[in-house]
MITORVO-84763 format. One line per 5 residues: for each residue x, y, z of N, C-alpha, C. Coordinates in Angstrom, 1 decimal. Example, Ala and Ser with C-alpha at 12.3 -4.5 7.8 and 13.67 -1.06 7.14 Angstrom:
BEGIN
13.2 -5.7 7.8 12.3 -4.5 7.8 13.2 -3.3 7.8  12.8 -2.2 7.1 13.7 -1.1 7.1 12.9 0.0 7.9;
% end
This chain:
BEGIN
-48.6 17.6 18.7 -49.2 17.2 17.4 -50.1 18.3 16.9  -49.9 18.9 15.7 -50.8 20.0 15.2 -52.3 19.6 15.2  -53.1 20.6 15.7 -54.5 20.4 15.7 -55.0 19.5 16.8  -54.1 19.0 17.7 -54.6 18.2 18.8 -55.4 19.0 19.8  -56.4 18.3 20.3 -57.3 19.0 21.3 -56.7 18.9 22.7;
-56.9 20.0 23.5 -56.4 19.9 24.9 -57.0 18.7 25.6  -56.2 18.1 26.4 -56.6 16.9 27.1 -57.9 17.1 28.0  -57.9 18.3 28.6 -59.0 18.6 29.5 -59.8 19.8 29.1  -60.3 19.8 27.8 -60.9 21.0 27.2 -62.3 21.3 27.9  -62.9 20.3 28.5 -64.2 20.6 29.2 -64.1 20.6 30.7;
-62.9 20.9 31.2 -62.6 20.9 32.6 -62.2 22.3 33.1  -62.4 22.5 34.4 -61.9 23.8 35.0 -61.2 23.5 36.3  -60.4 24.5 36.6 -59.7 24.4 38.0 -60.2 25.7 38.7  -60.8 25.5 39.9 -61.3 26.6 40.7 -60.4 26.8 41.9  -59.9 28.0 42.1 -58.9 28.3 43.1 -59.5 29.3 44.1;
-59.6 28.9 45.4 -59.8 29.9 46.4 -58.5 30.7 46.4  -58.5 31.9 46.9 -57.3 32.7 46.9 -56.6 32.9 48.2  -57.2 33.5 49.2 -56.6 33.8 50.5 -56.2 32.5 51.2  -54.9 32.4 51.4 -54.4 31.2 52.1 -54.1 30.1 51.2  -54.7 30.1 50.0 -54.5 29.1 49.0 -53.4 29.4 48.0;
-53.6 30.6 47.3 -52.6 31.1 46.4 -51.7 32.2 47.0  -52.2 32.9 48.0 -51.5 34.0 48.6 -51.5 33.8 50.1  -50.5 34.4 50.8 -50.3 34.1 52.2 -51.2 35.0 53.1  -51.8 36.0 52.5 -52.5 37.0 53.3 -54.0 36.9 53.0  -54.8 37.8 53.7 -56.3 37.7 53.5 -56.9 39.1 53.3;
-58.2 39.2 53.3 -58.9 40.4 53.0 -58.7 41.5 54.1  -58.4 41.1 55.3 -58.1 42.1 56.3 -56.9 42.9 56.0  -55.8 42.3 55.4 -54.7 43.0 54.9 -55.0 44.0 53.9  -55.9 43.7 53.0 -56.3 44.6 51.9 -57.0 45.8 52.5  -57.9 45.6 53.5 -58.6 46.7 54.1 -57.6 47.6 54.9;
-56.6 47.0 55.5 -55.6 47.8 56.3 -54.8 48.6 55.3  -54.5 48.1 54.1 -53.8 48.9 53.1 -54.6 50.1 52.7  -55.9 49.9 52.4 -56.7 51.1 52.0 -56.9 52.1 53.1  -57.0 51.6 54.4 -57.2 52.5 55.5 -55.9 53.4 55.7  -54.7 52.8 55.5 -53.5 53.5 55.7 -53.2 54.6 54.6;
-54.0 54.5 53.5 -53.8 55.4 52.3 -55.0 56.3 52.1  -55.8 56.5 53.1 -57.0 57.4 52.9 -56.5 58.8 52.8  -57.2 59.6 52.0 -56.8 61.0 51.7 -56.5 61.8 52.9  -57.3 61.7 53.9 -57.1 62.4 55.1 -56.2 61.7 56.1  -55.0 62.2 56.4 -54.1 61.6 57.3 -54.6 61.3 58.6;
-55.4 62.2 59.2 -56.0 62.0 60.5 -57.0 60.8 60.4  -57.9 60.8 59.4 -58.9 59.8 59.3 -58.2 58.4 59.0  -57.1 58.5 58.2 -56.3 57.3 57.9 -55.8 56.7 59.2  -55.2 57.5 60.1 -54.7 56.9 61.3 -55.8 56.3 62.1  -57.0 57.0 62.2 -58.1 56.4 63.0 -58.6 55.1 62.4;
-58.7 55.1 61.0 -59.1 53.8 60.4 -58.2 52.7 60.6  -56.8 53.0 60.6 -55.8 52.0 60.8 -55.9 51.4 62.2  -56.1 52.3 63.2 -56.3 51.8 64.6 -57.5 51.0 64.7  -58.6 51.4 64.1 -59.9 50.7 64.2 -59.7 49.3 63.5  -59.0 49.2 62.5 -58.8 47.9 61.8 -58.0 47.0 62.7;
-57.0 47.5 63.4 -56.2 46.6 64.3 -57.1 46.2 65.5  -57.9 47.1 66.0 -58.8 46.7 67.1 -59.9 45.7 66.7  -60.3 45.7 65.4 -61.4 44.9 64.9 -60.9 43.5 64.6  -59.6 43.3 64.4 -59.2 42.0 63.9 -59.7 40.8 64.7  -59.7 40.9 66.1 -60.2 39.7 66.9 -61.7 39.5 66.6;
-62.5 40.6 66.4 -63.9 40.4 66.1 -64.1 39.8 64.7  -63.3 40.2 63.7 -63.3 39.6 62.4 -63.0 38.1 62.4  -61.9 37.8 63.2 -61.5 36.4 63.3 -62.6 35.5 63.9  -63.2 36.0 65.0 -64.3 35.3 65.6 -65.5 35.1 64.7  -65.9 36.1 63.9 -67.0 36.1 63.0 -66.7 35.1 61.9;
-65.5 35.1 61.4 -65.1 34.2 60.3 -65.2 32.7 60.8  -64.8 32.5 62.0 -64.9 31.1 62.5 -66.3 30.6 62.7  -67.2 31.5 63.0 -68.6 31.2 63.2 -69.4 31.0 61.9  -69.2 32.0 61.0 -70.0 32.0 59.8 -69.3 32.9 58.8  -68.9 32.3 57.6 -68.2 33.2 56.6 -69.2 34.2 56.0;
-70.4 33.9 55.9 -71.4 34.8 55.4 -71.5 36.0 56.4  -71.6 35.7 57.7 -71.7 36.7 58.7 -70.5 37.6 58.7  -69.4 36.9 58.6 -68.1 37.6 58.5 -68.1 38.6 57.4  -68.5 38.2 56.2 -68.5 39.1 55.1 -69.4 40.4 55.3  -70.6 40.1 55.9 -71.5 41.2 56.2 -71.0 42.2 57.2;
-70.3 41.7 58.2 -69.7 42.6 59.2 -68.4 43.3 58.6  -67.6 42.5 58.0 -66.3 43.1 57.5 -66.5 44.2 56.5  -67.3 43.9 55.5 -67.4 44.9 54.4 -68.1 46.2 54.7  -68.8 46.2 55.9 -69.3 47.5 56.4 -68.2 48.5 56.6  -67.0 48.0 56.8 -65.8 48.9 57.0 -65.5 49.8 55.8;
-66.0 49.4 54.7 -65.7 50.1 53.4 -66.8 51.2 53.2  -67.8 51.3 54.0 -68.8 52.3 53.8 -68.3 53.7 53.7  -68.7 54.4 52.6 -68.2 55.8 52.4 -67.0 55.9 51.6  -66.3 54.8 51.2 -65.1 54.8 50.4 -65.4 55.1 49.0  -64.6 55.9 48.4 -64.8 56.3 47.0 -64.4 55.2 46.0;
-65.3 54.9 45.1 -65.1 53.8 44.1 -63.8 54.1 43.3  -63.7 55.3 42.9 -62.5 55.6 42.0 -61.2 55.3 42.8  -61.2 55.8 44.1 -59.9 55.6 44.8 -59.7 54.1 45.1  -60.7 53.4 45.4 -60.5 51.9 45.7 -59.9 51.2 44.4  -60.4 51.6 43.3 -60.0 50.9 42.0 -58.6 51.4 41.7;
-58.3 52.7 41.8 -57.0 53.2 41.5 -55.9 52.6 42.4  -56.2 52.4 43.6 -55.2 51.9 44.6 -55.0 50.4 44.5  -55.9 49.7 43.8 -55.9 48.3 43.7 -54.5 47.8 43.0  -54.0 48.5 42.1 -52.7 48.2 41.4 -51.6 48.3 42.5  -51.6 49.4 43.3 -50.6 49.5 44.3 -50.7 48.5 45.4;
-52.0 48.1 45.7 -52.2 47.0 46.7 -51.6 45.7 46.1  -51.8 45.5 44.9 -51.2 44.3 44.3 -49.7 44.3 44.4  -49.1 45.4 43.9 -47.6 45.4 43.8 -46.9 45.4 45.2  -47.6 46.1 46.2 -46.9 46.3 47.5 -47.3 45.2 48.5  -48.5 44.6 48.4 -49.0 43.7 49.4 -49.2 42.3 48.9;
-50.0 42.2 47.8 -50.4 40.9 47.3 -49.2 40.1 46.6  -48.6 40.8 45.6 -47.6 40.1 44.8 -46.4 39.5 45.7  -45.9 40.3 46.6 -44.8 39.7 47.5 -45.3 38.5 48.3  -46.6 38.3 48.4 -47.1 37.3 49.3 -47.8 36.1 48.5  -47.6 36.1 47.2 -48.0 34.9 46.4 -47.1 33.7 46.8;
-47.8 32.6 47.0 -47.0 31.4 47.3 -46.0 31.1 46.2  -44.8 30.7 46.5 -43.8 30.5 45.5 -44.2 29.5 44.3  -45.0 28.5 44.6 -45.4 27.6 43.6 -46.8 27.7 43.0  -47.4 28.8 43.4 -48.8 29.1 42.9 -48.9 29.2 41.4  -48.0 30.0 40.9 -48.0 30.3 39.4 -47.7 29.0 38.6;
-46.7 28.2 39.2 -46.4 27.0 38.6 -47.6 26.0 38.5  -48.3 26.0 39.6 -49.5 25.1 39.6 -50.5 25.5 38.5  -50.8 26.8 38.4 -51.7 27.3 37.4 -51.2 27.2 36.0  -49.9 27.4 35.8 -49.3 27.3 34.4 -49.4 25.9 34.0  -49.1 24.9 34.8 -49.2 23.5 34.5 -50.6 23.1 34.1;
-51.6 23.6 34.9 -53.0 23.3 34.6 -53.4 23.9 33.3  -53.0 25.1 33.0 -53.3 25.7 31.7 -52.7 24.9 30.5  -51.5 24.4 30.7 -50.9 23.6 29.6 -51.7 22.3 29.3  -52.4 21.9 30.3 -53.2 20.7 30.1 -54.6 21.0 29.5  -54.8 22.3 29.2 -56.1 22.7 28.6 -57.2 22.9 29.6;
-56.9 23.0 30.9 -57.9 23.3 31.9 -58.3 24.8 32.0  -59.5 25.1 32.1 -60.0 26.5 32.2 -59.6 26.9 33.7  -59.1 28.1 33.8 -58.6 28.6 35.1 -59.5 29.6 35.7  -60.0 29.4 36.9 -61.0 30.3 37.6 -60.6 30.6 39.0  -60.5 31.9 39.3 -60.3 32.3 40.7 -61.7 32.5 41.3;
-62.0 31.9 42.5 -63.2 32.1 43.2 -63.0 32.6 44.6  -63.1 33.8 44.9 -62.6 34.4 46.1 -63.7 35.3 46.8  -63.6 35.2 48.1 -64.4 36.1 49.0 -63.9 37.5 49.1  -62.8 37.8 48.5 -62.2 39.1 48.5 -63.0 40.0 47.5  -62.8 41.3 47.4 -63.5 42.2 46.5 -62.9 42.1 45.1;
-63.7 42.2 44.1 -63.3 42.0 42.7 -62.2 42.9 42.3  -62.3 44.2 42.7 -61.2 45.1 42.2 -59.9 44.8 42.8  -59.9 44.2 44.0 -58.6 43.9 44.6 -58.0 42.6 44.0  -58.8 41.8 43.4 -58.3 40.5 42.8 -58.0 40.6 41.3  -58.5 41.6 40.6 -58.3 41.7 39.2 -56.8 41.8 38.8;
-55.9 42.6 39.5 -54.5 42.6 39.1 -53.9 41.2 39.3  -54.3 40.5 40.4 -53.8 39.1 40.6 -54.2 38.2 39.5  -55.5 38.3 39.1 -56.0 37.4 38.0 -55.2 37.7 36.7  -54.9 38.9 36.4 -54.2 39.3 35.2 -52.7 38.7 35.3  -52.1 38.9 36.5 -50.7 38.4 36.7 -50.7 36.9 36.5;
-51.6 36.2 37.1 -51.6 34.7 37.0 -52.1 34.2 35.7  -52.7 35.0 34.9 -53.2 34.6 33.5 -54.4 33.7 33.6  -55.3 33.9 34.5 -56.5 33.0 34.6 -57.5 33.4 33.6  -58.5 32.5 33.4 -59.6 32.8 32.4 -60.7 33.7 33.0  -61.0 33.4 34.3 -62.1 34.1 34.9 -61.9 34.4 36.3;
-62.5 35.5 36.8 -62.5 35.8 38.2 -63.9 35.9 38.8  -64.2 35.2 39.8 -65.4 35.3 40.5 -65.1 35.8 41.9  -65.6 37.0 42.3 -65.3 37.5 43.6 -66.5 38.4 44.1  -66.4 38.8 45.4 -67.4 39.6 45.9 -67.4 41.0 45.3  -68.6 41.6 45.2 -68.7 43.0 44.6 -69.4 43.9 45.6;
-68.7 45.0 45.9 -69.3 46.0 46.8 -70.4 46.8 46.0  -71.4 47.2 46.8 -72.5 48.0 46.3 -72.0 49.5 46.4  -72.2 50.2 45.2 -71.8 51.6 45.2 -73.1 52.4 44.9  -73.3 53.6 45.5 -74.3 54.5 45.2 -73.7 55.9 45.0  -73.8 56.4 43.8 -73.2 57.7 43.4 -71.7 57.6 43.6;
-71.1 56.4 43.3 -69.7 56.1 43.3 -69.1 56.1 44.7  -69.9 55.8 45.7 -69.4 55.6 47.1 -70.0 54.3 47.7  -69.1 53.6 48.4 -69.5 52.3 48.9 -70.6 52.4 50.0  -71.5 51.5 49.9 -72.6 51.5 50.9 -72.2 50.6 52.1  -71.2 49.8 51.9 -70.8 48.8 52.9 -71.5 47.5 52.8;
-72.3 47.4 51.7 -73.1 46.1 51.5 -72.5 45.5 50.2  -72.7 44.1 50.1 -72.2 43.4 49.0 -73.4 43.0 48.1  -73.1 42.9 46.8 -74.1 42.4 45.9 -74.2 40.9 46.1  -75.4 40.3 45.9 -75.6 38.9 46.0 -75.3 38.2 44.7  -74.9 37.0 44.7 -74.7 36.1 45.8 -73.3 36.4 46.5;
-73.3 36.2 47.8 -72.0 36.3 48.5 -71.1 35.1 48.1  -69.9 35.4 47.9 -69.0 34.4 47.5 -68.3 33.9 48.8  -68.8 32.8 49.3 -68.3 32.3 50.6 -68.9 30.9 50.9  -68.1 30.0 51.5 -68.7 28.8 52.0 -69.5 28.0 51.0  -70.6 27.6 51.4 -71.5 26.7 50.5 -71.9 27.4 49.3;
-72.0 28.8 49.3 -72.4 29.5 48.1 -71.4 29.3 47.0  -70.1 29.0 47.3 -69.1 28.8 46.2 -69.5 27.6 45.4  -70.0 26.6 46.0 -70.4 25.4 45.3 -71.6 25.7 44.3  -72.5 26.5 44.8 -73.6 26.9 43.9 -73.1 27.7 42.7  -72.2 28.6 43.0 -71.6 29.4 41.9 -70.9 28.6 40.9;
-70.1 27.6 41.4 -69.4 26.7 40.5 -70.3 25.9 39.6  -71.4 25.4 40.2 -72.4 24.7 39.4 -72.9 25.5 38.3  -73.3 26.8 38.6 -73.9 27.7 37.6 -72.8 28.0 36.6  -71.6 28.2 37.0 -70.5 28.5 36.0 -70.3 27.3 35.1  -70.3 26.1 35.6 -70.1 24.9 34.8 -71.2 24.8 33.8;
-72.4 25.0 34.2 -73.5 25.0 33.2 -73.4 26.0 32.1  -73.0 27.2 32.5 -72.8 28.3 31.5 -71.7 28.0 30.5  -70.6 27.4 31.0 -69.5 27.2 30.1 -69.3 25.7 29.7  -70.3 24.9 29.9 -70.2 23.5 29.4 -69.0 22.8 30.1  -68.8 23.0 31.4 -67.8 22.4 32.1 -68.3 21.1 32.8;
-67.5 20.1 32.8 -67.8 18.8 33.5 -67.1 18.9 34.8  -67.9 19.1 35.9 -67.3 19.2 37.2 -66.7 17.9 37.7  -67.2 16.8 37.2 -66.6 15.5 37.5 -65.1 15.4 37.0  -64.8 16.2 36.0 -63.4 16.2 35.4 -62.7 17.5 35.8  -63.2 18.2 36.8 -62.6 19.5 37.2 -61.9 19.4 38.6;
-61.1 20.5 38.9 -60.4 20.5 40.1 -60.8 21.7 41.0  -60.6 21.6 42.2 -60.8 22.7 43.2 -59.7 22.7 44.2  -59.2 23.9 44.5 -58.1 24.0 45.5 -58.5 25.0 46.6  -58.3 24.7 47.8 -58.5 25.6 48.9 -57.7 25.2 50.1  -57.5 26.1 51.0 -56.8 25.9 52.2 -57.7 25.7 53.4;
-59.0 26.0 53.3 -59.8 26.0 54.5 -60.9 25.0 54.5  -61.1 24.4 55.7 -62.2 23.5 55.9 -63.6 24.1 55.6  -63.7 25.4 55.7 -65.0 26.1 55.5 -65.3 26.0 54.0  -64.3 25.7 53.1 -64.6 25.6 51.7 -64.8 24.2 51.3  -65.1 23.3 52.2 -65.4 21.9 51.9 -66.4 21.8 50.7;
-67.5 22.6 50.7 -68.5 22.5 49.6 -67.9 22.6 48.2  -67.0 23.5 48.0 -66.4 23.7 46.7 -65.5 22.5 46.3  -65.0 21.8 47.3 -64.2 20.6 47.0 -65.1 19.4 46.7  -66.3 19.4 47.4 -67.2 18.3 47.2 -67.9 18.2 45.9  -67.9 19.3 45.1 -68.6 19.3 43.8 -67.8 18.9 42.6;
-66.5 18.7 42.8 -65.6 18.4 41.7 -65.0 17.0 41.9  -64.5 16.5 40.7 -64.0 15.1 40.8 -62.6 15.1 41.3  -61.9 16.2 41.3 -60.5 16.3 41.8 -60.3 17.4 42.8  -60.8 17.1 44.1 -60.6 18.1 45.2 -59.1 18.0 45.6  -58.6 19.2 46.0 -57.2 19.3 46.4 -57.1 20.2 47.6;
-56.5 19.7 48.7 -56.2 20.6 49.9 -54.9 21.3 49.6  -54.9 22.6 49.7 -53.8 23.4 49.3 -53.3 24.2 50.5  -52.2 24.0 51.1 -51.7 24.6 52.3 -52.8 24.5 53.4  -53.4 23.3 53.6 -54.6 23.2 54.4 -54.5 23.5 55.9  -55.6 24.0 56.4 -55.6 24.1 57.9 -55.8 22.7 58.5;
-55.8 22.6 59.8 -55.7 21.3 60.4 -57.0 20.5 60.1  -58.1 21.1 60.1 -59.4 20.3 59.9 -59.4 19.8 58.4  -59.0 20.7 57.5 -59.0 20.2 56.1 -57.9 19.2 55.9  -56.8 19.3 56.5 -55.7 18.3 56.4 -56.2 16.9 56.8  -56.9 17.0 58.0 -57.5 15.7 58.5 -58.5 15.1 57.5;
-59.4 16.0 57.0 -60.4 15.5 56.0 -59.8 15.0 54.8  -58.7 15.6 54.3 -58.0 15.2 53.1 -57.4 13.8 53.3  -56.9 13.6 54.5 -56.3 12.3 54.9 -57.4 11.2 54.9  -58.5 11.6 55.4 -59.6 10.6 55.5 -60.1 10.2 54.1  -60.2 11.2 53.2 -60.7 10.9 51.9 -59.6 10.6 50.8;
-58.4 10.6 51.3 -57.2 10.3 50.4 -57.2 11.4 49.3  -57.5 12.6 49.6 -57.4 13.7 48.6 -55.9 14.2 48.5  -55.5 14.7 47.3 -54.2 15.2 47.2 -54.0 16.4 48.1  -52.8 16.6 48.6 -52.4 17.7 49.4 -51.2 18.4 48.8  -51.3 19.7 48.6 -50.2 20.5 48.1 -49.8 21.5 49.1;
-48.4 21.7 49.2 -47.9 22.7 50.0 -47.1 23.7 49.1  -47.8 24.8 48.7 -47.2 25.7 47.7 -46.1 26.6 48.2  -45.8 26.5 49.5 -44.7 27.3 50.1 -43.4 26.4 50.3  -43.5 25.2 49.8 -42.3 24.3 50.0 -41.6 24.1 48.7  -40.4 23.6 48.8 -39.6 23.2 47.7 -40.3 22.0 47.1;
-40.3 21.8 45.7 -40.9 20.6 45.1 -40.6 19.3 45.7  -39.3 19.1 46.1 -38.9 17.8 46.7 -39.5 17.5 48.0  -40.0 18.6 48.7 -40.6 18.4 50.0 -42.1 18.4 50.0  -42.7 18.8 48.9 -44.1 19.0 48.8 -44.8 17.6 48.9  -45.9 17.6 49.7 -46.7 16.3 49.8 -47.8 16.3 48.8;
-47.7 15.3 47.9 -48.7 15.2 46.9 -49.2 13.8 46.7  -50.4 13.6 46.3 -50.9 12.2 46.0 -51.5 12.2 44.7  -51.6 11.1 44.0 -52.2 11.0 42.7 -53.7 11.2 42.8  -54.3 12.2 42.1 -55.7 12.3 42.1 -56.4 11.3 41.2  -57.7 11.2 41.3 -58.4 10.3 40.4 -58.2 10.7 39.0;
-58.0 9.7 38.1 -57.9 9.9 36.7 -56.5 10.0 36.2  -55.5 10.0 37.1 -54.2 10.0 36.6 -53.8 8.7 36.1  -53.1 8.7 34.9 -52.8 7.4 34.2 -51.4 6.9 34.8  -51.4 5.7 35.0 -50.2 5.1 35.6 -48.9 5.2 34.8  -49.1 5.1 33.4 -48.0 5.2 32.6 -47.3 6.5 32.5;
-48.1 7.6 32.9 -47.6 8.9 32.8 -46.9 9.3 34.1  -47.2 8.6 35.2 -46.7 8.9 36.5 -45.1 9.0 36.6  -44.4 8.0 36.0 -42.9 8.1 36.2 -42.3 9.3 35.5  -43.0 9.9 34.5 -42.5 11.1 33.8 -42.7 12.4 34.5  -43.5 12.4 35.5 -43.9 13.7 36.1 -43.5 13.7 37.5;
-43.4 15.0 38.0 -43.0 15.2 39.4 -43.9 16.2 40.0  -44.1 16.1 41.4 -44.8 17.2 42.2 -46.0 17.7 41.5  -46.1 19.0 41.2 -47.4 19.6 40.7 -47.8 18.9 39.4  -46.8 18.6 38.5 -47.1 18.1 37.2 -47.9 16.8 37.3  -47.8 16.0 38.4 -48.5 14.8 38.5 -50.0 15.0 38.6;
-50.4 16.2 39.0 -51.8 16.5 39.2 -52.6 16.5 37.9  -52.0 16.8 36.8 -52.7 17.0 35.5 -52.5 15.9 34.5  -52.1 14.8 34.9 -52.0 13.6 33.9 -52.7 12.4 34.4;
% end
């Protein structure tokens, strides 16, 4: 109908990225940069160091996402800002794009058609996420930002760190700035550590969830999406606010936005 207002014009959908929309994580991005360092010798050393550090990164991530960020991003110390930004497009084409979950873009496109504002909120670095944000056609990207001095990375992050409970605070601030009603908004994540971002919205959704989040979603009767499955096999439940008369007309992901 001409001039009709979007159904969810004051709503937003907040998406975690690693494990939620894509199959890989920030360690893969660092390994990519390490393998393409200007010096072949240093590149090889960086690649070996990355492989050796993976167990440490994994342990830190399980204990504290904030601690993990502080440890992990030290690995970028001394990296050239120009080189990191230029290689981001190659990173997207070679590493990220082939690992986007098959149904991720479908989920976002359906949400956009309902008039929902689309926001990526990721613990990854902003320049690594920008090509993905452009490809998916989202409205905004919130991600971690490396500190640079004289165009070289210090290994530190600008605050606030985008991780864990901080995501909820960032979402509240974003909602206030953009007149978003969080009670009528969505959040998607794969990780139990992102429970805070699910707790602040009216439509929390477990997306490719880990075991702890899957159990939590079952307890609270939250929708569960498997973006790596065929639509007929995907497990979904009707979120709050879905109208009964619309349900027979929609399937799978489409049910989420009516």
